[in-house]
N, C-alpha and C positions, 0 to 999 in steps of 0.2 A: 290471685295466687297467694298462698300462705307464705309469708316471709321466713317461716321456720323450717321450710323444706330444706334438707341438706343440699348445699350448693354443689358439692363434689359429685353427688349423684345426678343432679340436673345437668351439670356440665358434661359428664360422661355420656349421658343419654343424648344430649343435643349434638355433641361432636360425632358420636357414633351414627346418628341419623344423617348428619351432613356428609360424612364419608360414604355412607350407603347410597345417598342420593347422587353424589358425583359418580360413583362406580356404576350406578344404574343408568345414568346418562351415557357413560362410555360403552356399556353393553348394548344399549339401544342403538348407538351409532354403528358399532361393529355388526350387529344383526341387520340393521337397515341397509347397509351397503354391502352386506354379505362378504365381509372380509374374512380371509383365512384365519381360523382360530376363533371365530365368533361364538361358537357353541362352548368352547373351553372358557372364554371370557364370561359367558352367561352362567356356567357352572360356578366359576370362582366368585362372581358377584353375588349370586344367590346364596352360596355358602357363607360368605362374609356377612351379608345382610341378615341372614338367618341367625348367625351367631350373635350379631349385634342386637337383634330382636330378643333373643334369649337372655343376653346380658342385661339389657334394659329392663326386661321383665323381672329378672332377679334383683336388680337394684331397687326397682319400685316396690317389690314385695318385701325385701329385707329392710328397707327404710320406712315401711308402712305408709306409703304414699296415700293409700285410701283413707287414712285417718286425718289427713290434712285437708284444709279448704282448697279445692282445686279450681273453683269458679267454672268457667266455660271449658277448661281443660278436662273436666270430668267426661265430656263427650268423647274426647280422644281416648281416654282410658277404657271407657265402656264400649265403644263401637270400633274405633279405628285400629287399636292394637290387636284385637282378635281378627279383624279383617286382614291385617298384615300377615298374621300367622297362616291364615287360610291361603292367601296369595302365594306365600313361599311354598306351601305344600303343593299347590296347583302347578307352580313353575317347575318344581322338582319332578312332578309326575310327567309333565310335558317333556322335560329333558331326558328322563329315563325312557320314554317312549321312542325317542330318536335313536337310542342305542349307542353303545360305546364306539362302534365302527365309524360313526359320523361325527365324532367329537371334534376333529381337527378342522373341518371345512363345512360350509353350508352348501356350496356349489359342487356339482360333480363335473370335473374338468373335461371328461371324455364322453359326456352324454350325447347321444345321437339326436339331432334335431328332428322334429316331427311336426306335421301340420295338424292343428287341433281345431276341430269344428266348434268347440266350446269357446274358442277365443276369436272366432270370426275368420278362421283359416290362416291365422298368423303362425309363423314358425316358432315353436316353443321347444325347449329342451325336454327330454323325456320325463325327468322328475317334475318339472314345472307343469307340464301338460297333465300329469297324473293328479296334481293337486287341485286343478280346476273343478268346480262343482258342475257336473254335467247330468242332465236328464237324459238317460240313454234311450228312452222311448222315442224322443223326437230329435235328439242330437243337438240340442241347444243348451246354453247355460241356464241353470235353474234360476228362477226369479220371476218377478211379475212380468206379465206379457204386455207388449205395447198394444196388442189388439184390444185390450180392455179399456184403453184410454179413448175418450171421445174425440172425434175428429174436430178440427177447428170449424166453428160455425154450426156444428151439430152436437149440442150438449148432451144428447142422450143416446148416441149410437156408436157403432164401431166403424172404423174406417173401411171403406169398400175394398181397399187393397189387401186388408188383413183377413177378409172372409174367405173361407175355404169352400169354394163352389166349383163344380165341374166346368171344364172349358167348354165354350160353345162350339158347335160344329161348323 
């Protein structure tokens, strides 16, 4: 790193990144445990982190960071900073798709439980059951089939139990 880079700009960028990272961890915890207000926290964190990203970009541009020797930090400026901007746009798009009516809570408290064939017959809330990826033609969760795996001791075949053959009379 070039020792002539303005220290106040580097400090502001570093502390802004630190605050954004701590807030992102808090939002992750809220979303992971589906606490009430998790989506509101996600909105706030993404807004604050986006503003920090814009402020850091302004500081870097106004202090002509590209003219200094950045060493390995050049990769951060060239690849990571644009990726962060794209990530913020994607997060905002996902949050907007959720709609403002769902801003306060992740769970629906009065959702009617249902049995879902995609989850192996487990009881799921209605919103959760609708999120499961289901292949409606066969009623199973989409994904690789166990039938395509070779049976132990038979390296080139399908398991007999997984073959669809008519029942014997």
